[in-house]
BAMIDREN-597275 format. One record per residue (C-alpha): residue number from 1; x, y, z. Coordinates in pm, 1 decimal, always signed. Example, Ala and Ser with C-alpha at 12.3 -4.5 7.8 and 13.67 -1.06 7.14 Angstrom:
REM residues 2
+------+----------+----------+----------+
! resi !     east !    north !       up !
+------+----------+----------+----------+
!    1 !  +1230.0 !   -450.0 !   +780.0 !
!    2 !  +1367.0 !   -106.0 !   +714.0 !
+------+----------+----------+----------+
END
This chain:
REM residues 360
+------+----------+----------+----------+
! resi !     east !    north !       up !
+------+----------+----------+----------+
!    1 !  +7272.4 !  +2833.1 ! +13740.8 !
!    2 !  +7637.1 !  +2775.6 ! +13827.3 !
!    3 !  +7831.3 !  +3103.1 ! +13810.8 !
!    4 !  +8102.1 !  +3037.3 ! +13549.7 !
!    5 !  +8175.0 !  +3404.4 ! +13468.6 !
!    6 !  +8234.4 !  +3706.6 ! +13688.3 !
!    7 !  +8164.0 !  +3968.2 ! +13422.2 !
!    8 !  +7963.4 !  +4018.4 ! +13106.3 !
!    9 !  +8051.2 !  +4276.7 ! +12842.4 !
!   10 !  +7802.1 !  +4325.8 ! +12558.1 !
!   11 !  +7876.2 !  +4560.4 ! +12268.3 !
!   12 !  +7609.9 !  +4615.1 ! +12003.9 !
!   13 !  +7534.6 !  +4790.1 ! +11676.0 !
!   14 !  +7174.2 !  +4901.0 ! +11653.1 !
!   15 !  +6977.8 !  +5137.1 ! +11431.6 !
!   16 !  +6616.3 !  +5123.0 ! +11543.1 !
!   17 !  +6677.1 !  +4931.7 ! +11865.4 !
!   18 !  +6646.1 !  +4560.0 ! +11785.0 !
!   19 !  +7003.4 !  +4459.9 ! +11870.3 !
!   20 !  +7010.8 !  +4700.4 ! +12162.8 !
!   21 !  +6698.3 !  +4542.3 ! +12307.4 !
!   22 !  +6831.4 !  +4188.2 ! +12265.7 !
!   23 !  +7156.7 !  +4291.9 ! +12434.7 !
!   24 !  +6957.9 !  +4435.9 ! +12725.4 !
!   25 !  +6768.4 !  +4109.3 ! +12769.3 !
!   26 !  +7094.5 !  +3915.6 ! +12794.5 !
!   27 !  +7247.1 !  +4166.7 ! +13034.9 !
!   28 !  +6936.4 !  +4153.0 ! +13251.2 !
!   29 !  +6973.0 !  +3776.3 ! +13292.6 !
!   30 !  +7340.6 !  +3818.1 ! +13380.3 !
!   31 !  +7255.6 !  +4077.2 ! +13645.3 !
!   32 !  +6990.1 !  +3847.8 ! +13788.7 !
!   33 !  +7266.4 !  +3590.7 ! +13845.6 !
!   34 !  +7509.8 !  +3826.7 ! +14010.0 !
!   35 !  +7745.5 !  +3911.1 ! +13723.8 !
!   36 !  +7907.6 !  +4251.5 ! +13688.8 !
!   37 !  +7789.1 !  +4381.5 ! +13351.9 !
!   38 !  +7860.0 !  +4654.9 ! +13103.6 !
!   39 !  +7660.9 !  +4722.9 ! +12788.0 !
!   40 !  +7748.5 !  +4975.6 ! +12519.8 !
!   41 !  +7697.4 !  +5070.3 ! +12159.2 !
!   42 !  +8016.0 !  +5010.2 ! +11959.8 !
!   43 !  +8061.0 !  +5381.6 ! +11883.0 !
!   44 !  +8022.4 !  +5485.5 ! +12248.1 !
!   45 !  +8233.4 !  +5211.3 ! +12403.4 !
!   46 !  +8510.4 !  +5327.6 ! +12636.5 !
!   47 !  +8765.8 !  +5069.1 ! +12760.4 !
!   48 !  +8788.7 !  +5259.8 ! +13089.5 !
!   49 !  +8433.5 !  +5149.2 ! +13167.2 !
!   50 !  +8551.0 !  +4789.5 ! +13218.9 !
!   51 !  +8875.0 !  +4872.4 ! +13397.8 !
!   52 !  +8730.2 !  +4725.5 ! +13716.7 !
!   53 !  +8648.7 !  +4383.7 ! +13569.2 !
!   54 !  +8814.8 !  +4106.0 ! +13771.1 !
!   55 !  +8797.5 !  +3735.3 ! +13709.3 !
!   56 !  +8655.2 !  +3563.5 ! +13402.9 !
!   57 !  +8469.8 !  +3769.9 ! +13143.9 !
!   58 !  +8221.4 !  +3668.2 ! +12875.7 !
!   59 !  +8206.1 !  +3908.3 ! +12580.6 !
!   60 !  +7905.9 !  +3937.7 ! +12350.7 !
!   61 !  +7890.5 !  +4120.9 ! +12017.3 !
!   62 !  +7538.7 !  +4174.9 ! +11888.3 !
!   63 !  +7454.5 !  +4350.1 ! +11565.6 !
!   64 !  +7187.1 !  +4422.2 ! +11311.4 !
!   65 !  +7219.8 !  +4241.4 ! +10978.5 !
!   66 !  +7285.4 !  +4464.6 ! +10677.3 !
!   67 !  +7289.3 !  +4301.0 ! +10337.9 !
!   68 !  +7340.1 !  +3955.4 ! +10496.6 !
!   69 !  +7653.7 !  +4080.0 ! +10671.2 !
!   70 !  +7755.6 !  +4265.8 ! +10984.0 !
!   71 !  +7766.5 !  +4643.6 ! +10918.5 !
!   72 !  +8099.4 !  +4781.5 ! +10802.8 !
!   73 !  +8161.1 !  +5002.7 ! +11107.3 !
!   74 !  +8096.2 !  +4712.9 ! +11346.0 !
!   75 !  +8338.6 !  +4493.5 ! +11151.0 !
!   76 !  +8601.4 !  +4767.7 ! +11177.3 !
!   77 !  +8540.2 !  +4776.4 ! +11552.3 !
!   78 !  +8595.2 !  +4399.3 ! +11577.3 !
!   79 !  +8918.8 !  +4419.0 ! +11379.7 !
!   80 !  +9048.8 !  +4679.1 ! +11626.0 !
!   81 !  +8917.5 !  +4512.0 ! +11941.6 !
!   82 !  +9191.9 !  +4357.7 ! +12156.4 !
!   83 !  +9073.4 !  +4383.0 ! +12516.3 !
!   84 !  +9046.6 !  +4087.6 ! +12755.5 !
!   85 !  +9241.9 !  +3862.9 ! +12520.0 !
!   86 !  +9150.8 !  +3495.8 ! +12520.3 !
!   87 !  +8806.1 !  +3554.9 ! +12672.7 !
!   88 !  +8498.8 !  +3356.8 ! +12576.3 !
!   89 !  +8290.3 !  +3529.6 ! +12310.1 !
!   90 !  +7943.3 !  +3493.5 ! +12164.1 !
!   91 !  +7827.5 !  +3651.1 ! +11837.9 !
!   92 !  +7465.9 !  +3739.5 ! +11770.1 !
!   93 !  +7260.5 !  +3916.6 ! +11509.3 !
!   94 !  +6908.7 !  +4040.5 ! +11461.0 !
!   95 !  +6767.4 !  +3954.1 ! +11121.0 !
!   96 !  +6441.9 !  +4008.6 ! +10934.5 !
!   97 !  +6191.9 !  +3770.2 ! +11087.2 !
!   98 !  +5829.8 !  +3733.5 ! +10985.6 !
!   99 !  +5509.8 !  +3593.3 ! +11132.3 !
!  100 !  +5253.1 !  +3397.7 ! +10935.1 !
!  101 !  +4939.5 !  +3350.7 ! +11143.5 !
!  102 !  +5084.1 !  +3187.7 ! +11459.1 !
!  103 !  +5399.1 !  +3066.7 ! +11288.9 !
!  104 !  +5723.2 !  +3257.3 ! +11350.8 !
!  105 !  +5942.9 !  +3248.4 ! +11041.3 !
!  106 !  +6320.8 !  +3301.3 ! +11051.1 !
!  107 !  +6519.0 !  +3548.6 ! +10848.1 !
!  108 !  +6859.0 !  +3485.4 ! +10691.9 !
!  109 !  +7193.3 !  +3582.5 ! +10844.3 !
!  110 !  +7419.5 !  +3526.3 ! +10545.9 !
!  111 !  +7771.6 !  +3578.5 ! +10681.6 !
!  112 !  +7664.1 !  +3819.7 ! +10956.9 !
!  113 !  +7773.1 !  +3578.2 ! +11232.0 !
!  114 !  +8023.7 !  +3346.8 ! +11063.0 !
!  115 !  +8260.5 !  +3619.9 ! +10942.6 !
!  116 !  +8274.0 !  +3807.4 ! +11278.8 !
!  117 !  +8320.6 !  +3474.9 ! +11459.0 !
!  118 !  +8613.6 !  +3397.9 ! +11230.3 !
!  119 !  +8767.0 !  +3739.8 ! +11302.6 !
!  120 !  +8750.2 !  +3688.9 ! +11677.4 !
!  121 !  +8870.4 !  +3328.4 ! +11655.2 !
!  122 !  +9185.8 !  +3429.0 ! +11469.0 !
!  123 !  +9241.1 !  +3707.0 ! +11723.7 !
!  124 !  +9265.2 !  +3440.1 ! +11993.3 !
!  125 !  +8918.8 !  +3454.9 ! +12148.4 !
!  126 !  +8711.5 !  +3144.0 ! +12219.9 !
!  127 !  +8380.8 !  +3133.1 ! +12034.5 !
!  128 !  +8119.7 !  +2987.9 ! +12269.8 !
!  129 !  +7798.8 !  +3062.4 ! +12081.5 !
!  130 !  +7635.7 !  +3216.6 ! +11776.8 !
!  131 !  +7273.3 !  +3318.1 ! +11805.8 !
!  132 !  +7032.5 !  +3485.8 ! +11559.9 !
!  133 !  +6716.5 !  +3664.5 ! +11677.6 !
!  134 !  +6437.9 !  +3706.1 ! +11422.9 !
!  135 !  +6293.7 !  +4043.6 ! +11517.9 !
!  136 !  +6103.6 !  +4247.0 ! +11255.8 !
!  137 !  +6298.0 !  +4406.5 ! +10972.7 !
!  138 !  +6339.6 !  +4784.1 ! +10988.1 !
!  139 !  +6441.6 !  +4828.3 ! +10621.8 !
!  140 !  +6157.0 !  +5059.9 ! +10534.8 !
!  141 !  +6327.5 !  +5146.5 ! +10206.4 !
!  142 !  +6230.4 !  +4799.1 ! +10085.5 !
!  143 !  +5901.3 !  +4725.3 ! +10261.5 !
!  144 !  +5644.2 !  +4888.8 ! +10492.0 !
!  145 !  +5673.5 !  +4833.6 ! +10865.5 !
!  146 !  +5494.5 !  +4543.3 ! +11029.3 !
!  147 !  +5171.5 !  +4606.0 ! +11219.8 !
!  148 !  +5211.9 !  +4686.5 ! +11591.4 !
!  149 !  +5017.5 !  +4380.2 ! +11703.9 !
!  150 !  +5255.7 !  +4153.2 ! +11514.5 !
!  151 !  +5559.6 !  +4343.6 ! +11642.2 !
!  152 !  +5446.1 !  +4301.9 ! +12002.7 !
!  153 !  +5388.8 !  +3931.2 ! +11949.4 !
!  154 !  +5733.0 !  +3881.8 ! +11794.7 !
!  155 !  +5908.3 !  +4081.0 ! +12068.0 !
!  156 !  +5737.1 !  +3873.8 ! +12337.6 !
!  157 !  +5828.0 !  +3547.6 ! +12165.3 !
!  158 !  +6193.2 !  +3629.7 ! +12101.5 !
!  159 !  +6249.6 !  +3788.3 ! +12441.7 !
!  160 !  +6156.0 !  +3455.6 ! +12597.2 !
!  161 !  +6385.3 !  +3260.2 ! +12363.1 !
!  162 !  +6673.4 !  +3505.1 ! +12404.9 !
!  163 !  +6663.7 !  +3479.1 ! +12782.1 !
!  164 !  +6677.6 !  +3101.0 ! +12754.1 !
!  165 !  +6983.0 !  +3139.5 ! +12531.7 !
!  166 !  +7136.7 !  +3378.3 ! +12785.8 !
!  167 !  +7103.9 !  +3121.5 ! +13064.2 !
!  168 !  +7278.4 !  +2859.9 ! +12852.2 !
!  169 !  +7569.7 !  +3076.3 ! +12739.5 !
!  170 !  +7617.2 !  +3223.3 ! +13087.3 !
!  171 !  +7644.1 !  +2868.1 ! +13217.0 !
!  172 !  +7927.7 !  +2804.8 ! +12973.5 !
!  173 !  +7732.1 !  +2590.4 ! +12728.4 !
!  174 !  +7806.6 !  +2600.6 ! +12358.4 !
!  175 !  +7504.9 !  +2721.4 ! +12161.3 !
!  176 !  +7530.6 !  +2688.9 ! +11784.6 !
!  177 !  +7231.6 !  +2485.9 ! +11665.1 !
!  178 !  +7004.2 !  +2775.2 ! +11564.4 !
!  179 !  +7286.1 !  +2952.7 ! +11379.4 !
!  180 !  +7350.9 !  +2647.0 ! +11160.5 !
!  181 !  +6991.7 !  +2539.5 ! +11083.6 !
!  182 !  +6974.3 !  +2765.7 ! +10777.4 !
!  183 !  +7342.6 !  +2732.7 ! +10685.3 !
!  184 !  +7275.6 !  +2614.6 ! +10324.3 !
!  185 !  +7059.5 !  +2920.9 ! +10259.4 !
!  186 !  +7308.4 !  +3148.6 ! +10434.9 !
!  187 !  +7581.9 !  +3017.8 ! +10207.3 !
!  188 !  +7354.4 !  +3072.1 !  +9906.8 !
!  189 !  +7314.1 !  +3443.1 !  +9984.4 !
!  190 !  +7682.5 !  +3495.3 ! +10071.9 !
!  191 !  +7756.4 !  +3644.9 !  +9726.0 !
!  192 !  +7479.7 !  +3896.6 !  +9789.5 !
!  193 !  +7653.2 !  +3990.2 ! +10115.4 !
!  194 !  +7977.4 !  +4054.9 !  +9929.6 !
!  195 !  +7800.3 !  +4255.5 !  +9659.2 !
!  196 !  +7622.5 !  +4464.4 !  +9918.9 !
!  197 !  +7943.1 !  +4526.4 ! +10114.3 !
!  198 !  +8146.3 !  +4643.4 !  +9815.2 !
!  199 !  +7874.2 !  +4816.1 !  +9611.3 !
!  200 !  +7518.2 !  +4798.1 !  +9741.2 !
!  201 !  +7563.4 !  +4989.0 ! +10064.8 !
!  202 !  +7706.5 !  +5287.3 !  +9879.4 !
!  203 !  +7415.5 !  +5290.9 !  +9635.6 !
!  204 !  +7155.7 !  +5263.6 !  +9911.2 !
!  205 !  +7325.3 !  +5549.4 ! +10096.5 !
!  206 !  +7244.9 !  +5771.2 !  +9799.8 !
!  207 !  +6868.1 !  +5715.6 !  +9805.1 !
!  208 !  +6762.5 !  +5907.2 ! +10117.8 !
!  209 !  +6598.3 !  +6247.6 ! +10094.0 !
!  210 !  +6418.6 !  +6489.8 ! +10326.5 !
!  211 !  +6080.3 !  +6597.7 ! +10195.1 !
!  212 !  +5890.2 !  +6925.8 ! +10237.0 !
!  213 !  +5789.8 !  +6828.8 ! +10594.1 !
!  214 !  +6151.2 !  +6863.6 ! +10710.0 !
!  215 !  +6184.2 !  +7148.5 ! +10963.2 !
!  216 !  +6562.0 !  +7113.7 ! +11009.7 !
!  217 !  +6522.3 !  +6998.1 ! +11368.9 !
!  218 !  +6862.1 !  +6825.8 ! +11338.7 !
!  219 !  +6761.2 !  +6504.8 ! +11516.8 !
!  220 !  +6872.1 !  +6284.6 ! +11227.4 !
!  221 !  +7211.2 !  +6458.4 ! +11215.6 !
!  222 !  +7265.4 !  +6429.6 ! +11591.0 !
!  223 !  +7155.4 !  +6068.1 ! +11628.6 !
!  224 !  +7314.9 !  +5908.9 ! +11320.5 !
!  225 !  +7543.8 !  +5632.8 ! +11458.7 !
!  226 !  +7797.5 !  +5677.9 ! +11177.6 !
!  227 !  +7776.4 !  +6059.4 ! +11156.6 !
!  228 !  +7681.0 !  +6023.4 ! +10792.0 !
!  229 !  +7413.9 !  +6294.2 ! +10772.9 !
!  230 !  +7521.4 !  +6653.0 ! +10724.9 !
!  231 !  +7336.6 !  +6974.3 ! +10645.0 !
!  232 !  +7413.6 !  +7096.0 ! +10295.7 !
!  233 !  +7234.4 !  +7406.3 ! +10171.3 !
!  234 !  +7016.0 !  +7379.5 ! +10481.3 !
!  235 !  +6895.9 !  +7030.0 ! +10389.3 !
!  236 !  +7001.6 !  +6686.1 ! +10523.1 !
!  237 !  +7250.4 !  +6515.6 ! +10293.1 !
!  238 !  +7351.2 !  +6148.4 ! +10326.1 !
!  239 !  +7719.4 !  +6069.3 ! +10269.1 !
!  240 !  +7862.1 !  +5744.3 ! +10130.2 !
!  241 !  +7944.0 !  +5639.2 ! +10488.3 !
!  242 !  +7571.4 !  +5591.7 ! +10557.9 !
!  243 !  +7507.0 !  +5227.9 ! +10647.9 !
!  244 !  +7130.2 !  +5236.9 ! +10600.9 !
!  245 !  +7050.4 !  +5149.9 ! +10960.2 !
!  246 !  +6715.0 !  +5325.0 ! +10900.6 !
!  247 !  +6722.1 !  +5503.3 ! +11235.7 !
!  248 !  +6668.2 !  +5841.7 ! +11070.9 !
!  249 !  +6375.4 !  +5728.9 ! +10858.3 !
!  250 !  +6198.2 !  +5533.4 ! +11129.5 !
!  251 !  +6237.1 !  +5790.6 ! +11406.6 !
!  252 !  +6200.6 !  +6123.1 ! +11225.4 !
!  253 !  +5923.1 !  +6302.9 ! +11422.3 !
!  254 !  +5804.9 !  +6480.6 ! +11105.2 !
!  255 !  +5804.7 !  +6159.9 ! +10897.3 !
!  256 !  +6008.9 !  +6370.0 ! +10655.4 !
!  257 !  +6275.8 !  +6120.6 ! +10551.5 !
!  258 !  +6202.5 !  +5915.4 ! +10242.3 !
!  259 !  +6365.3 !  +5676.1 !  +9999.5 !
!  260 !  +6367.7 !  +5827.2 !  +9651.0 !
!  261 !  +6215.9 !  +5526.4 !  +9475.1 !
!  262 !  +6144.1 !  +5725.4 !  +9157.5 !
!  263 !  +6510.4 !  +5824.0 !  +9124.1 !
!  264 !  +6621.6 !  +5466.0 !  +9185.4 !
!  265 !  +6380.8 !  +5337.5 !  +8919.9 !
!  266 !  +6493.0 !  +5593.2 !  +8659.2 !
!  267 !  +6864.4 !  +5529.7 !  +8717.1 !
!  268 !  +6826.9 !  +5150.6 !  +8716.4 !
!  269 !  +6616.6 !  +5167.0 !  +8399.2 !
!  270 !  +6876.6 !  +5383.8 !  +8224.5 !
!  271 !  +7159.3 !  +5157.3 !  +8336.7 !
!  272 !  +6978.4 !  +4842.2 !  +8221.9 !
!  273 !  +6850.6 !  +4962.9 !  +7884.4 !
!  274 !  +7116.6 !  +5208.7 !  +7772.5 !
!  275 !  +7437.7 !  +5224.4 !  +7973.9 !
!  276 !  +7507.7 !  +4856.5 !  +8043.7 !
!  277 !  +7457.9 !  +4737.6 !  +7682.0 !
!  278 !  +7693.2 !  +5015.6 !  +7568.1 !
!  279 !  +7951.7 !  +4919.6 !  +7829.8 !
!  280 !  +7920.7 !  +4552.2 !  +7734.5 !
!  281 !  +8000.3 !  +4630.4 !  +7371.2 !
!  282 !  +8298.7 !  +4847.0 !  +7464.5 !
!  283 !  +8440.8 !  +4592.9 !  +7709.3 !
!  284 !  +8391.6 !  +4315.7 !  +7450.8 !
!  285 !  +8591.8 !  +4513.7 !  +7195.5 !
!  286 !  +8865.2 !  +4588.1 !  +7449.6 !
!  287 !  +8895.8 !  +4224.9 !  +7561.1 !
!  288 !  +8901.6 !  +4102.0 !  +7201.3 !
!  289 !  +9179.9 !  +4348.3 !  +7121.5 !
!  290 !  +9396.3 !  +4296.5 !  +7428.9 !
!  291 !  +9310.0 !  +3954.0 !  +7575.3 !
!  292 !  +9208.7 !  +3733.7 !  +7283.3 !
!  293 !  +8837.7 !  +3725.9 !  +7374.8 !
!  294 !  +8885.9 !  +3564.2 !  +7717.7 !
!  295 !  +8542.7 !  +3514.8 !  +7875.6 !
!  296 !  +8685.4 !  +3526.6 !  +8229.6 !
!  297 !  +8860.2 !  +3854.8 !  +8154.8 !
!  298 !  +8541.9 !  +3995.3 !  +8000.9 !
!  299 !  +8329.5 !  +3907.6 !  +8306.5 !
!  300 !  +8589.1 !  +4055.6 !  +8543.8 !
!  301 !  +8630.8 !  +4380.2 !  +8350.2 !
!  302 !  +8260.6 !  +4414.7 !  +8284.0 !
!  303 !  +8176.0 !  +4364.9 !  +8652.9 !
!  304 !  +8419.3 !  +4634.2 !  +8766.0 !
!  305 !  +8323.9 !  +4881.8 !  +8493.7 !
!  306 !  +7948.2 !  +4825.9 !  +8526.3 !
!  307 !  +7934.7 !  +4877.4 !  +8902.1 !
!  308 !  +8180.6 !  +5165.9 !  +8897.1 !
!  309 !  +7956.5 !  +5343.2 !  +8648.3 !
!  310 !  +7652.1 !  +5256.3 !  +8862.4 !
!  311 !  +7811.7 !  +5416.3 !  +9168.1 !
!  312 !  +7899.8 !  +5729.7 !  +8975.0 !
!  313 !  +7547.0 !  +5741.2 !  +8830.3 !
!  314 !  +7383.2 !  +5719.5 !  +9170.8 !
!  315 !  +7617.5 !  +5980.9 !  +9314.0 !
!  316 !  +7545.9 !  +6217.9 !  +9023.4 !
!  317 !  +7174.0 !  +6148.2 !  +9033.3 !
!  318 !  +7166.1 !  +6206.6 !  +9406.9 !
!  319 !  +7353.7 !  +6537.6 !  +9378.4 !
!  320 !  +7099.4 !  +6653.6 !  +9120.3 !
!  321 !  +6807.9 !  +6530.1 !  +9330.6 !
!  322 !  +6938.0 !  +6705.1 !  +9641.8 !
!  323 !  +6956.4 !  +7029.3 !  +9444.4 !
!  324 !  +6606.1 !  +6990.5 !  +9299.6 !
!  325 !  +6455.3 !  +6925.1 !  +9644.2 !
!  326 !  +6514.0 !  +7294.1 !  +9724.7 !
!  327 !  +6223.9 !  +7388.3 !  +9498.6 !
!  328 !  +5886.5 !  +7332.9 !  +9672.9 !
!  329 !  +5690.7 !  +7214.3 !  +9369.9 !
!  330 !  +5959.2 !  +6971.6 !  +9255.3 !
!  331 !  +6001.5 !  +6857.8 !  +9615.3 !
!  332 !  +5633.7 !  +6763.6 !  +9632.9 !
!  333 !  +5640.0 !  +6584.4 !  +9296.8 !
!  334 !  +5942.7 !  +6377.2 !  +9400.8 !
!  335 !  +5791.9 !  +6311.9 !  +9744.5 !
!  336 !  +5464.2 !  +6182.1 !  +9602.9 !
!  337 !  +5652.1 !  +5944.1 !  +9371.8 !
!  338 !  +5816.6 !  +5766.2 !  +9664.6 !
!  339 !  +5649.9 !  +5471.1 !  +9830.0 !
!  340 !  +5764.6 !  +5569.3 ! +10177.7 !
!  341 !  +5555.0 !  +5887.2 ! +10181.2 !
!  342 !  +5219.4 !  +5706.8 ! +10182.2 !
!  343 !  +5047.9 !  +5622.6 ! +10511.2 !
!  344 !  +5020.6 !  +5250.7 ! +10436.0 !
!  345 !  +5402.8 !  +5240.9 ! +10426.3 !
!  346 !  +5438.1 !  +5213.5 ! +10803.3 !
!  347 !  +5755.5 !  +5299.3 ! +10994.9 !
!  348 !  +5909.1 !  +5052.5 ! +11237.3 !
!  349 !  +5976.9 !  +5115.5 ! +11604.3 !
!  350 !  +6055.1 !  +4847.1 ! +11857.5 !
!  351 !  +5827.8 !  +4898.0 ! +12163.5 !
!  352 !  +5982.6 !  +5095.5 ! +12449.5 !
!  353 !  +5866.7 !  +4823.1 ! +12685.5 !
!  354 !  +5853.4 !  +4471.4 ! +12549.4 !
!  355 !  +5518.7 !  +4296.7 ! +12522.5 !
!  356 !  +5645.9 !  +4011.8 ! +12742.5 !
!  357 !  +5746.3 !  +4236.2 ! +13030.6 !
!  358 !  +5409.0 !  +4416.6 ! +13009.2 !
!  359 !  +5229.6 !  +4087.7 ! +13047.6 !
!  360 !  +5054.5 !  +4120.4 ! +12713.7 !
+------+----------+----------+----------+
END
């Protein structure tokens, strides 16, 4: 491979290790071809670490996909990033892939690559590639983890493909095909990405609890990438800044962290059957009185009011739940009404050593 770049800088956002592992694969290929490399999580990155870079640098930003978008804290990092101006850049994301028999099925990116690429483009960087990697989903709040055999197979498969991508982008080739194959579907879920960014992530942040197995070891507090877990009344408490990376839930050694599915169900049921119909009537009366029954005005007001009330409801419900979890009997009742507490609801951990490198 012709050496087009002297340096490679890769900055990633990773909860349970998918994006970190992909970044390591790319860096490994760069090192094999004599590039000076630096790899870092976005929240640990120090500009002094690349002070010695000389010559042409390729910059890669790799991130998990949250709600069909790049996580909020990683987007903030990109908005602030201004080093090595004018450099070539590639954007990548890990997204929820699946495997059906021997068929590897892709996940959806939504705007998780297009929006960050647009940010960097308007900041004067040159976008050379966008690349999605379909590693297993870690969103255990929504589904059980995939079986280890399937995980190993997927890691082996996508390690091989990622290293092929690395060779292309390190050679200066433009690589966009895979990122645009599912573009119509990505556009279709773009509204979901916006809804998640402005509302959904705050609601999901208020669904995590620590059950009676919690021994206050503090690992979740120490390792949270966004510092969103605090101890309140000697129990872990998740703030609104939580980005649901699932690191705490998947790596808790006591398997003590759960999603309070029963609370979510009760609040959603109350909102759907009682609160939202009441709000709809009130907003209808207000629009008829002030705006001559404008349907556009009604939809706009109703959207804002409905989701504002939903956020307040989840915050209030979560405060109450956190208080009730102090009582052992109530703690056990709430724990047993969550799906994540049952053994069939597996956690997800990317293998420490990939299946491909082990020769599996």
